N, C-alpha and C positions, 0 to 999 in steps of 0.2 A: 504494500500500500504506500503510495506516494505521500511525502510530507509536504502538503500544500498549505501555505499560510494565506489567509484571506484578510484583506484590508478593505474596509468599506468607508465611503464618505458619509459624513453626517449632514453636510449641507448640499450634497449632490447625490445622484443615484449611481455613482461609479463604484464598481468593485474591481479591485486588482488582486489577482491571485499569483503567488510566486511559489513555484515548486522548489523547495529547498533541497531536494535530492539532486536536482539538476543544477542549481545555482552554484557557481564556482567563486563568487565574490570578486569578479574582475572589475567591478564598479563602473562598467560602461553605462549602465542605466543611470547611475548617479551623475556621471559626467554629461550625458546627453540631455537629461531632462531640463527643459527651460524654466520650469517652475519649482525645482528642488523638491519633488515629491519623494525621492528615494534617499536612503542612507544605508550604510552597512552597519550591522549590529556587531556586538563584541565577538560573535562567532564567525564574522566575515561573510554573513549572508545578507542579501538585499532585503530591505523592508520598505514598504510604501507608507512612510510616516506622515505624509501630508496629502492624503487622497483628495481632500477638498480643494487643493490647489491645482489639481489635474485639469488640463485644457484639451484632452482627447486628441493629442497629436500623434500618439502611437509610436513615438520615437523609441520608447523603452522596449516595446515588442520587437521592433525592427532591428535594433542594435544588439540585443541579447544573443551572444554566440551560442548559448545552450538552449535557447527557446524556452526559458523557464518562466517567462512572464505572460500572463493571460489577462487581457483587459476586457471588462464586461461589455463595453460598447463596441468592441471590435471582434473578439474571438470567443467562442464558446467551446 
């Protein structure tokens, strides 16, 4: 069973899921996000800490080399 973390917006209806089994913590999602939605936690895994700042640009999904990020308004 995959270790998928779910991050939901409180002010918008966006949900971002990150498969921590796939996430290698290379921080490309952190670097590419124009609104600083992502951060790496102490384990080196990506977290969507500011989902309400998300602007639906999908840069995070596009850049993730492991395809560990799933954006609710883009992929299911």
